[in-house]
Backbone as CSV, one residue per row, in Angstrom:
resi,resn,N_x,N_y,N_z,CA_x,CA_y,CA_z,C_x,C_y,C_z
1,MET,36.182,61.524,33.512,36.225,60.342,34.362,35.586,59.336,33.699
2,LYS,36.146,57.918,33.365,34.977,56.968,32.749,34.715,55.998,33.970
3,HIS,33.309,55.910,34.014,32.721,55.372,34.805,32.006,54.240,34.298
4,ILE,31.982,53.123,35.367,31.473,51.924,34.276,30.726,51.604,35.506
5,VAL,29.301,50.806,35.257,28.755,50.339,36.139,28.308,48.857,36.257
6,ILE,28.576,48.089,37.412,28.550,46.914,37.175,26.980,46.035,37.742
7,ILE,26.567,45.407,37.590,25.269,44.698,37.922,25.468,43.404,38.139
8,SER,25.858,42.958,39.620,26.067,41.541,39.820,24.889,41.024,40.646
9,GLY,24.955,39.388,40.966,23.960,38.407,41.036,23.323,38.414,42.415
10,GLY,24.000,39.240,43.433,23.802,39.015,44.607,22.415,39.561,45.101
11,SER,21.988,40.266,46.267,20.691,40.795,46.059,20.631,42.306,45.833
12,LEU,19.596,42.407,45.686,19.182,43.454,44.663,18.234,44.199,44.786
13,ASN,17.565,45.472,45.098,16.375,45.817,45.299,16.094,46.496,44.142
14,PRO,15.192,46.127,42.837,15.534,47.201,41.527,14.725,48.435,41.563
15,ALA,13.845,48.497,42.866,13.454,49.918,42.679,14.520,50.887,43.212
16,PHE,15.294,50.493,44.295,16.471,51.347,44.661,17.260,51.635,43.554
17,VAL,17.918,50.085,42.812,19.143,50.497,41.699,18.453,51.460,40.737
18,LYS,16.869,51.753,40.250,16.625,52.238,39.246,16.479,54.133,39.555
19,THR,16.541,53.981,41.329,16.344,55.352,41.837,17.372,55.789,41.507
20,TYR,18.439,55.328,42.116,20.242,55.267,42.280,20.531,55.827,40.911
21,MET,20.291,54.919,39.971,21.087,54.891,38.688,20.706,56.044,37.645
22,LYS,19.640,56.971,38.424,18.818,58.080,37.704,19.966,59.203,38.337
23,SER,20.407,59.175,39.061,21.689,60.231,39.718,22.851,60.116,38.988
24,LEU,22.860,58.901,38.425,24.344,58.398,37.882,24.775,58.782,36.457
25,SER,25.897,59.455,36.175,26.384,59.652,34.897,27.247,58.592,34.360
26,TYR,27.388,57.671,33.780,28.071,56.513,33.822,28.661,56.347,31.882
27,ASP,28.998,55.521,31.577,29.706,55.535,30.321,29.418,53.935,29.759
28,ARG,29.350,53.263,30.586,29.216,51.571,30.032,28.550,50.831,31.259
29,LEU,27.910,49.968,31.081,26.894,49.176,31.694,27.796,47.490,31.842
30,PHE,28.152,46.973,32.498,28.408,45.409,32.599,27.481,44.786,33.421
31,VAL,27.108,43.524,33.265,26.437,42.648,34.221,27.178,40.841,34.243
32,ALA,27.240,40.727,35.734,27.853,39.401,35.756,26.572,38.027,36.212
33,ASP,26.661,37.460,35.060,25.831,36.007,35.637,24.384,36.489,36.084
34,LYS,23.968,36.707,36.767,22.249,36.594,37.198,22.058,37.915,37.122
35,GLY,23.390,38.808,37.287,23.243,40.436,37.157,21.987,40.559,35.727
36,LEU,21.930,40.026,34.784,21.397,40.001,33.400,20.037,40.005,33.481
37,GLU,19.445,39.400,34.743,18.102,39.240,35.018,17.519,40.484,35.727
38,TYR,18.530,41.211,36.551,18.341,42.271,37.095,18.058,43.571,36.042
39,ALA,19.165,43.361,35.170,19.149,44.364,33.903,18.086,44.421,32.953
40,LYS,17.309,42.935,32.943,16.089,43.112,32.274,14.653,43.811,32.849
41,THR,15.020,43.375,34.274,13.780,43.900,35.068,13.926,45.041,35.026
42,LEU,15.043,45.604,34.950,15.384,47.352,35.544,14.990,47.905,33.773
43,GLU,15.039,47.070,32.072,15.088,47.383,31.524,16.324,48.283,31.058
44,LEU,17.590,47.611,30.990,19.040,48.125,30.965,19.292,47.232,29.493
45,ILE,19.931,47.785,28.861,20.607,46.987,27.682,22.228,47.142,28.255
46,PRO,22.846,46.003,28.757,24.118,46.211,28.994,25.110,46.289,27.651
47,ASP,25.985,46.667,27.898,27.327,46.618,27.251,28.228,45.338,27.046
48,TYR,28.051,44.616,28.084,29.060,43.638,28.333,28.630,42.655,29.281
49,VAL,28.586,41.251,29.181,27.689,40.347,29.759,28.859,39.243,29.807
50,VAL,28.863,38.884,31.476,30.204,37.880,31.927,29.818,36.652,32.594
51,GLY,30.538,35.599,32.524,29.902,34.723,33.919,30.549,33.854,33.027
52,ASP,30.082,32.453,33.997,29.724,30.994,33.606,28.152,30.800,33.626
53,PHE,27.667,31.409,33.870,25.941,31.580,33.745,25.454,30.440,34.198
54,ASP,25.683,30.194,35.514,25.458,29.143,36.328,23.777,29.295,37.242
55,THR,23.875,30.776,36.922,22.748,31.334,38.009,21.723,32.011,37.393
56,VAL,21.975,32.422,36.207,20.903,33.234,35.177,20.133,32.500,34.665
57,ASN,18.803,32.831,34.469,17.608,32.294,33.604,18.366,31.829,32.251
58,ALA,18.118,30.662,31.746,18.732,30.241,30.564,17.675,31.150,29.228
59,ASP,16.774,31.243,29.493,15.753,31.994,28.610,16.090,33.501,28.267
60,ILE,16.752,33.917,29.267,17.022,35.306,29.225,18.374,35.544,28.828
61,LEU,18.775,34.358,29.146,20.786,34.473,28.520,20.269,34.401,27.127
62,ASP,19.513,33.346,26.701,19.297,32.865,25.072,19.138,34.323,24.597
63,GLU,17.763,35.219,25.270,17.536,36.305,24.615,18.735,37.283,23.935
64,TYR,19.758,37.538,25.289,20.365,38.456,24.802,21.600,37.968,24.124
65,GLU,21.933,36.783,23.918,22.740,36.297,23.224,22.284,36.269,21.775
66,GLN,21.164,36.393,21.424,20.555,36.706,20.235,20.678,38.410,20.034
67,LYS,20.540,38.838,20.965,20.548,40.281,20.492,21.796,40.837,20.294
68,ALA,22.839,40.263,21.096,24.224,40.269,20.759,24.688,40.135,19.512
69,GLU,24.145,39.165,18.873,24.367,38.773,17.842,24.036,39.496,16.662
70,GLN,22.422,39.953,16.923,21.779,41.081,16.055,22.594,42.192,15.797
71,SER,22.584,42.958,17.058,23.181,44.087,16.951,24.678,44.427,16.962
72,GLY,25.310,43.491,17.454,26.764,43.418,17.454,27.187,44.540,18.552
73,GLN,26.382,45.230,19.615,26.614,45.924,20.452,26.926,45.558,21.655
74,ILE,26.286,44.032,22.005,26.351,43.498,23.337,27.512,42.431,23.164
75,VAL,28.471,42.479,24.171,29.566,41.739,23.934,29.236,40.566,25.122
76,VAL,29.041,38.915,25.155,28.665,38.108,25.887,29.985,37.508,25.813
77,GLU,30.422,37.011,26.973,31.568,36.309,27.373,31.537,35.095,28.214
78,ARG,31.746,33.817,27.798,31.490,32.882,28.788,32.423,32.382,29.397
79,HIS,32.083,31.778,30.398,33.575,31.366,31.004,33.191,29.968,31.809
80,PRO,34.473,28.975,31.806,33.614,27.797,32.450,33.767,27.947,34.357
81,ALA,32.444,26.751,34.553,32.137,26.970,36.040,33.776,26.674,37.040
82,ARG,34.344,26.076,36.544,35.503,25.569,37.281,36.838,26.724,36.780
83,LYS,36.813,27.857,37.484,37.832,28.965,37.490,38.310,29.729,38.399
84,ASP,39.343,30.323,38.285,39.747,31.056,39.635,39.337,32.348,39.940
85,GLU,38.120,33.050,39.678,37.694,33.761,39.795,36.246,33.827,39.919
86,THR,35.839,35.082,40.827,34.008,34.946,40.592,33.801,35.560,39.304
87,ASP,32.382,35.714,39.032,31.896,36.267,37.826,32.148,37.906,37.915
88,THR,31.933,38.132,39.159,31.818,39.652,39.864,33.505,40.085,39.557
89,GLU,34.311,39.393,39.692,35.897,39.687,39.657,35.936,39.503,38.258
90,LEU,35.633,38.947,37.496,35.656,38.880,35.705,35.062,40.308,35.240
91,ALA,34.128,40.648,35.951,33.386,42.030,35.523,34.563,42.913,35.761
92,VAL,34.819,43.160,37.012,35.528,44.353,37.589,36.939,44.250,36.896
93,TRP,37.681,43.199,36.741,39.021,43.206,35.657,38.804,43.571,34.470
94,LYS,37.404,43.465,33.826,37.146,44.056,32.519,37.134,45.434,32.412
95,ALA,36.240,45.893,33.529,35.612,47.454,33.856,37.795,48.177,33.739
96,MET,38.136,47.550,34.593,39.924,48.090,34.826,40.812,48.058,33.481
97,GLU,40.532,47.213,32.522,41.313,46.429,31.158,40.779,47.970,30.552
98,GLU,39.334,48.471,30.696,38.698,49.386,29.828,38.933,50.773,30.495
99,GLY,40.030,50.739,31.257,40.228,52.133,31.846,38.997,52.961,32.733
100,ALA,38.618,52.057,33.458,37.871,52.809,34.494,38.239,53.492,35.454
101,GLU,37.871,54.963,35.562,38.615,55.470,36.814,37.829,55.271,38.124
102,GLN,36.351,55.080,37.579,35.658,55.164,38.847,34.422,53.914,38.206
103,ILE,33.957,52.881,39.420,33.376,51.752,39.473,32.360,52.127,40.866
104,THR,31.045,51.327,40.122,29.833,51.567,41.107,29.245,50.030,40.543
105,LEU,29.450,49.042,41.902,28.704,47.932,41.665,27.496,47.713,42.718
106,PHE,26.481,46.909,41.927,25.503,46.928,42.753,25.185,45.215,42.582
107,GLY,24.639,44.595,43.379,24.321,43.166,43.614,25.303,42.557,44.380
108,ALA,26.415,42.995,44.825,27.391,42.441,45.434,27.286,42.273,47.020
109,THR,26.348,42.339,47.733,25.909,42.136,48.874,24.733,41.035,48.932
110,GLY,24.309,40.624,50.178,23.554,39.540,50.186,23.568,38.356,51.341
111,THR,23.152,37.492,51.359,22.992,36.273,51.919,24.295,35.547,51.900
112,ARG,25.092,35.714,51.038,26.375,34.896,50.758,27.260,35.471,51.053
113,LEU,27.954,35.411,52.318,29.027,36.482,52.873,30.241,36.165,52.274
114,ASP,30.316,34.999,51.791,31.490,34.654,51.125,31.824,35.568,49.715
115,HIS,30.504,35.828,49.183,30.850,36.772,47.892,30.831,37.955,48.405
116,VAL,30.668,38.292,49.709,30.337,39.444,50.550,32.005,40.015,50.674
117,PHE,32.476,39.178,51.285,33.826,39.371,51.809,34.708,39.721,50.225
118,ALA,34.723,38.498,49.167,35.488,38.673,48.021,35.153,40.214,47.371
119,ASN,33.913,40.354,47.194,33.814,41.627,46.614,34.387,42.775,47.483
120,VAL,34.122,42.939,48.656,35.179,43.923,49.557,36.892,43.496,48.976
121,GLY,37.579,42.542,48.599,38.671,42.333,48.390,38.784,43.359,47.017
122,LEU,37.840,43.020,46.130,37.818,43.811,45.075,38.079,45.804,45.137
123,LEU,37.378,45.886,46.082,37.668,47.092,46.558,39.034,47.539,46.686
124,LYS,39.713,46.262,47.322,41.039,46.553,47.610,42.024,46.548,46.257
125,GLN,41.788,45.683,45.373,42.096,45.692,44.003,42.181,46.845,43.086
126,THR,40.825,47.496,43.230,40.823,48.772,42.661,41.456,49.842,42.758
127,VAL,41.059,50.098,44.161,41.730,51.323,44.986,43.501,51.468,45.016
128,GLU,43.932,50.457,44.829,45.798,50.113,44.766,46.039,50.208,43.135
129,ARG,44.814,50.462,42.506,45.127,50.738,41.241,44.552,52.078,41.041
130,ASN,44.547,52.814,41.839,43.697,54.590,41.896,42.608,54.569,41.157
131,ILE,41.765,53.672,41.479,40.406,53.571,40.788,39.720,53.519,41.928
132,GLU,38.495,54.468,41.874,37.440,54.556,42.754,36.064,53.739,42.583
133,MET,36.106,52.948,43.842,35.175,52.098,43.259,34.223,51.976,44.788
134,PHE,32.789,51.788,44.409,31.518,51.951,45.301,30.839,50.209,45.292
135,ILE,30.730,49.968,46.290,29.727,48.777,46.503,28.287,49.512,46.898
136,VAL,27.724,49.561,46.513,25.684,49.990,46.930,24.738,49.035,46.948
137,ASP,23.992,49.569,48.143,23.173,48.567,48.197,21.756,49.401,48.854
138,GLU,20.449,48.997,48.747,19.908,50.001,49.473,20.037,50.547,50.989
139,THR,20.746,50.087,51.914,21.382,50.410,53.154,22.560,50.646,52.911
140,ASN,23.757,50.525,52.460,25.003,50.655,52.488,25.554,51.317,51.141
141,ARG,26.635,52.013,51.724,27.722,52.260,49.963,28.978,52.450,51.069
142,ILE,29.832,51.614,50.225,31.128,51.103,50.544,32.136,51.642,49.860
143,ARG,33.361,51.983,50.285,34.750,52.572,49.543,35.544,51.983,50.268
144,ILE,37.384,52.183,49.939,38.240,52.240,50.679,39.150,53.554,50.685
145,VAL,39.576,53.825,51.520,40.762,54.834,51.122,41.848,54.092,51.591
146,ASP,43.246,54.539,50.764,44.284,54.069,51.078,45.543,54.869,50.869
147,GLY,46.459,54.839,52.183,47.316,55.730,52.398,48.332,55.966,51.381
148,GLN,48.274,55.183,50.488,49.241,55.578,49.182,48.688,55.952,47.826
149,CYS,47.554,55.316,47.719,46.617,55.884,46.328,45.588,57.032,46.392
150,ARG,44.360,56.410,47.226,43.841,57.429,47.617,43.480,57.691,49.180
151,PRO,44.402,58.644,49.737,44.643,59.052,51.145,43.243,59.406,51.842
152,GLU,42.410,60.082,51.395,41.589,61.041,51.908,40.145,60.880,51.044
153,CYS,39.095,61.184,51.697,37.779,61.517,51.197,37.064,62.407,51.707
154,CYS,36.105,63.331,51.068,34.965,64.389,51.500,33.619,63.812,51.548
155,ILE,32.946,63.580,52.530,31.410,63.449,52.107,30.943,64.987,52.847
156,ARG,29.925,64.957,51.721,29.099,66.427,52.002,27.710,65.667,52.518
157,LYS,27.350,66.514,53.406,25.738,66.346,54.249,24.921,65.665,53.474
158,GLU,24.599,66.628,52.435,23.803,66.165,51.458,23.560,65.173,50.743
159,GLN,24.879,64.698,50.589,24.938,63.487,49.753,25.375,62.395,50.672
160,HIS,25.076,62.300,51.914,25.604,61.579,52.399,24.462,60.177,52.869
161,PHE,25.055,58.966,52.590,24.416,57.888,51.906,23.898,57.547,53.785
162,GLY,22.591,57.694,54.071,22.366,56.854,55.092,22.521,57.721,56.732
163,THR,22.609,56.819,57.748,22.493,57.989,58.861,23.757,57.808,59.422
164,TYR,24.770,56.443,59.861,25.920,56.389,60.127,26.953,56.333,59.235
165,LEU,28.159,56.451,59.738,29.371,56.377,59.138,30.531,55.590,59.683
166,SER,30.757,54.174,59.580,31.499,53.331,59.864,32.983,53.176,59.079
167,LEU,33.846,53.054,59.978,35.433,52.664,59.718,35.980,51.526,60.173
168,VAL,37.015,50.870,59.137,36.829,49.628,59.478,38.684,49.476,59.059
169,ALA,39.660,49.023,59.848,41.026,48.869,59.029,40.673,47.719,58.809
170,LEU,41.615,47.602,57.477,41.565,46.389,56.534,43.401,45.745,56.600
171,THR,44.082,46.621,57.235,45.418,46.389,57.432,45.805,46.341,58.625
172,ASP,46.536,45.732,59.339,46.800,45.510,60.497,46.600,46.699,61.059
173,GLU,47.410,47.726,60.749,47.102,49.160,61.556,46.817,49.896,60.090
174,VAL,46.067,51.208,60.581,45.825,52.168,59.735,46.378,53.363,60.775
175,CYS,47.564,53.946,60.051,48.116,55.315,60.722,47.357,56.633,60.315
176,GLY,47.748,57.613,61.061,47.280,59.143,60.616,46.084,58.979,60.153
177,VAL,45.267,58.614,61.024,43.684,59.006,60.852,43.335,60.237,61.466
178,THR,42.545,60.872,60.569,42.314,61.904,60.627,40.423,62.371,60.444
179,LEU,39.775,62.523,61.039,38.241,62.763,60.886,37.833,63.797,61.713
180,ARG,37.227,64.988,60.911,36.545,66.025,61.007,35.314,66.542,60.272
181,GLY,34.546,66.835,61.222,33.265,67.005,60.721,32.159,66.261,60.925
182,LEU,32.632,65.134,61.773,31.557,64.020,62.691,31.412,64.154,64.089
183,GLU,30.637,63.435,64.585,30.327,63.660,65.781,31.416,62.892,66.989
184,TYR,32.338,61.978,66.401,33.772,61.927,67.130,34.486,62.057,66.125
185,SER,35.560,63.010,66.644,36.731,63.455,65.535,38.236,62.577,66.103
186,LEU,39.010,62.556,65.379,40.230,61.887,65.460,41.583,62.717,65.018
187,THR,42.396,62.803,65.282,43.468,63.771,64.907,44.713,62.931,65.071
188,ASN,45.195,62.174,63.499,46.344,61.529,63.486,46.556,60.108,64.407
189,ALA,45.352,59.223,64.706,45.242,58.114,65.335,45.637,57.352,64.638
190,THR,45.656,56.064,65.451,45.978,54.906,64.677,44.980,53.844,65.157
191,ILE,44.348,53.312,64.067,43.153,52.135,63.985,43.989,50.554,63.864
192,TYR,43.653,49.878,64.811,43.977,48.535,64.442,42.772,47.674,63.834
193,ARG,43.438,46.737,63.266,42.311,45.819,62.389,41.942,44.934,63.797
194,GLY,40.171,44.713,63.492,39.557,44.197,64.795,39.001,44.967,65.686
195,SER,39.387,46.151,65.737,38.961,47.398,66.570,37.594,47.918,66.155
196,SER,36.530,48.127,66.819,35.343,48.684,66.631,35.337,49.962,66.845
197,ARG,36.614,50.595,67.372,36.579,52.308,67.848,35.832,53.133,66.797
198,THR,35.689,52.600,65.509,35.214,53.734,64.617,33.893,53.150,63.612
199,VAL,33.067,52.948,64.381,31.919,52.423,64.105,30.746,52.923,64.530
200,SER,29.699,53.042,63.679,28.557,54.316,63.581,29.095,55.601,64.469
201,ASN,29.956,56.313,63.547,29.999,57.687,63.684,28.870,58.267,62.563
202,GLN,28.704,59.318,63.168,27.596,60.489,62.610,28.134,61.741,62.079
203,MET,27.420,62.279,61.050,27.744,63.653,60.589,27.416,64.740,61.563
204,ALA,28.323,65.772,61.922,28.142,66.349,62.556,28.164,68.166,62.220
205,GLU,28.395,68.250,60.813,28.777,69.290,60.374,28.280,69.181,58.729
206,LYS,28.425,70.317,57.870,28.258,69.949,56.353,28.926,69.411,55.574
207,ARG,30.159,69.014,56.087,31.198,68.127,55.209,31.713,67.348,56.455
208,ALA,31.936,65.940,55.814,32.888,65.283,56.478,34.718,64.920,55.919
209,TYR,35.456,65.170,56.674,36.499,64.875,55.954,37.215,63.308,56.478
210,ILE,37.820,62.834,55.955,38.712,61.256,56.221,40.003,61.719,55.588
211,SER,41.107,61.193,56.512,42.261,61.273,55.350,43.066,60.356,56.473
212,ILE,44.175,59.629,55.945,44.976,58.353,56.162,46.256,58.765,55.957
213,ARG,47.258,58.336,56.552,48.854,58.179,56.040,49.263,57.145,55.809
214,LYS,48.542,55.874,56.473,49.191,54.682,55.781,48.333,53.240,56.316
215,GLY,48.073,52.383,55.292,47.243,51.371,55.303,45.875,51.670,54.443
216,GLN,45.051,51.059,55.122,43.955,51.102,53.794,42.352,50.815,55.076
217,LEU,41.613,51.878,54.430,40.605,51.834,55.645,39.011,51.454,54.560
218,LEU,38.434,50.663,55.546,36.684,50.591,54.708,36.165,51.661,54.985
219,ILE,35.178,52.309,54.239,34.478,53.415,54.998,33.011,53.106,54.474
220,MET,31.932,52.994,55.415,31.017,52.572,55.159,29.852,53.438,55.613
221,GLU,29.175,53.858,54.829,28.012,54.634,54.950,26.787,53.886,54.885
222,SER,25.720,54.092,55.903,24.862,53.008,56.522,23.761,53.244,57.181
223,SER,22.635,53.054,56.699,21.116,53.094,57.548,20.601,52.159,57.836
224,ASP,19.354,51.876,58.289,18.839,50.862,58.896,17.680,50.239,57.857
225,GLU,17.371,51.429,57.434,16.172,51.057,56.024,16.739,52.273,54.864
226,TRP,15.737,51.820,53.885,15.813,52.784,52.733,14.704,53.710,52.719
227,LYS,14.975,54.673,52.276,13.662,55.476,52.702,13.739,56.026,50.682
228,MET,12.851,56.170,49.951,12.929,56.665,48.943,13.132,58.315,48.644
229,ASP,12.969,59.131,49.637,13.414,60.478,49.687,15.196,60.515,49.987
230,ALA,15.865,59.417,50.826,17.094,59.502,50.996,18.147,60.303,50.132
231,PRO,19.240,60.876,50.493,19.975,61.383,49.199,20.797,60.113,48.738
232,ILE,21.109,60.010,47.186,21.780,58.848,47.108,23.152,59.212,46.382
233,MET,23.603,60.631,46.537,24.708,60.506,45.490,25.168,62.096,46.481
C-alpha cells in the first residue's frame, strides 16, 4: 500500500507528530507552504513542497529551494496566490496523482475553521477515489466511510486514538448504519445530517465495527488532551 504523509500549515504539535510518525511506515513526504517550517523543526526532508508560499518563512523556503537544486531529490512547486485550491488541496491532489492508497495529513486543523472544513472536504474527495485518508492532530483522528467505496472499518481497542468515537453524517442521510463493540450499538439505522445522535460513543469491546450501506459518515476518534503514552496507531 502506497502511503504518503502530508504536513500542512495549520496548528501542529511537533512532539506529537514526531511520536506519531515513528509508528508510520510511509513512502513519501509532502509539505504544503508553512508545513515546510514544521518539517524543518522535525528534521524531516520532504520529497515534494507545494504552495503559494505566503506564510512560510522566506529564509527556510530559500534553504529548501537550494537543497532542491543541489540534490535534485526535492521538488518545489510554486503556485500563484490567486488560485482555485488551497495549498493543502494541491498536496493531496499530487498524492492522488502519484497513486497514493493511504494519506495521513498533519497540520490540517487549528484556529482557521474555514481551512478545517475545507480539509474535511478533502477526506470526501479521497474516499470517493477509494483512498484511505486520515486527518490527525494530538487529540483527534478523522476519516470517512462511504457506502459505495469504503463502507466499513474496524477499530481495535489497543489502537483506538483517544477516548471517544463520534460519527457525523456528511450526506442528507446515512443508511444501514451498524455499530458493534461500542457502548451504544446500532443495527441498520439511519443517521441524518445535523443529528448529534452518534456523538461521544466509546469502545466497549476489544474491537469496534462500523459499517454503512449508503451515504458518507465522518468518523472521529477524539480525546480531551494528548498523553505521551496514548495509543497512536
